[in-house]
N, C-alpha and C positions, 0 to 999 in steps of 0.2 A: 769702828774697826780698830783693833789694836795692832801693835807691832807684829805679833805672832802671825796675823793674816798676811802681812807683807813679806814674810821671810821666804827665801827661795827654797824650792824643793825640786828634785829631779825624780821623775817617776821611774818605776822599774823598767819601763820600756825606753827610757832615756829622754823623755819629754821634759823640758824646762818649764816650771810653773811656780806657783806660790802655795803656801799652806792654805791660804784663804780660798784659792781656786779649787784645791782638793776638797776642802770642807764644804764648799759651795753653799754657804749660808746655813749649814746644819750644825747641830751639836756633834762633837766627834770624840770617840774614844781612841786615843793615840797609844799604840803599843809597839815596843821594840821586840821584834820577833826573830826566831831562829828555827831552822828546819831540823836540826839534830839535837834538840834539847829534850830533857825529860818532860818539860812543860809544853812541848810542841802540840800535843793533842788539844790544847786550848784553842787552836785554830777552829775546831769544830764548834765550840761555844761562841767564839767571836763571830764566825760566819752566821750562826743561828741568830745571835743578837742583832747583827747587821740586817739580816732578812726580816726579823720581827719588827724592827723599829725604823727602818729606812723610810717607810711611808709617813712617818711622823716627824721627819726632819732630823734624822740621826744617821751617822755613818761610823764605821771603824776605819782607821787609817793605820796600816802596818809599816814599820820602819825596820827592815832587815838589818841585823848587826852581827858582826863576827867577833866581838870583843870578849865574849864570855865562853871560855873553853873551846874556841874555834868552832862553834856549833852552827855557823852559817857560812860555810866555806865556798858555796857554789857561785856560779856566774848568775847574772840577772836572768838569763834564759832558764837555767836550772832551777832557780828559786821560783820563777813563774810557773814552770811545769809542775814542780812538786806541789806548790800551793793549790793550783788548779786541779790536778789529777788526784791528789791524795785527800784534800779537804774541801774541794769545790769553792775555793775562795773567790769571791766576786768584789770584795771591798778593795779600795785603792792601796797599792803598795809603792813605797818609794824605792829608789836605788839604795843599795847597801850603804850604810852610814856608820859613823862612830858616835856613840852617845856619851862617852866620857873622855877625859884627857884633852890634850892640846888640839886634837883634830875633831873635837866635839862639833857636831852639826849645829848651826844656829837655832834650829827649832828646839833642839834639846838643851841648848844654853838657856833658852827661855823657860822651857818646861821644868827643868831641874831646880828652878828657884822656888817652886811650889813644894810645900811640906806635906807629908803624909799625915794620917790620923794621929800618929805618935809625935808629930812635930818635927820630923826629920826631912830636911831638904837636902839638895846636893846630888852627888853621883848616883847613877842608876846602879842598883845592886845586882841585877841578873836579868836574863831574858824575860820578856812578858810583863814588865812593869807597865802600869797603865795610868794614863792621865785623861781626865774628863775635861773637855774644852767646850764652853758655851758657844752658841752661834755667833756672839759678838767677839769671840777670840779670848775671853777670860779663861784662864786655867782655874777650874773650880774644885778639883779633887785629884788626889794621887793615891793609887792603890798598888800594893806590893805584887811581885811576880806570881805568887801562889794564889792570889785572889781569883777565884773562878769567874768567868764572864757572867755567870748568872747568880753571883753572890748577892744576898739581900741588900747589903749596904751599897754595893755598886749599882744595882738596879734602882734603889731608892734615890741615889744621887742623879742617875740618868733621868728618872721620872721628874724629879724636881726641876732639872734644867729644861726638860721638854715642856713642862707646864707653865713656865714663866715667859 
């Protein structure tokens, strides 16, 4: 188990837990999400991916964030209602967090050390940036916001993690 597993997370319903407890021994696709973004329809693909692979030891974990254009302004209850009623989201969601800057959540302090395919690590660029985390807590890949949840490279990386 790595440090990532031990980092605190508050769920959208206010429960104090850890990243490891949310992942529950599974590989995880961690995504900073927003309800009023042009990329918000990715919730459909994320939920589909979660449903398709949850039986194989995989989960999606969403971290709502309002740092990009104020596109996640709602309360926890509003976010939960929107995600559930609009996109049928069943994967775990954290309380709203900051992913960049002085208030960056500890989970994102760890995640942003990972570089993307172009070799760029550091700040999150926009809503729906994705990190693939192996069951042991290693961050194994980073994908940009516009990467579709069913992108071939993302699916290949998930398959590799699930087969090891």
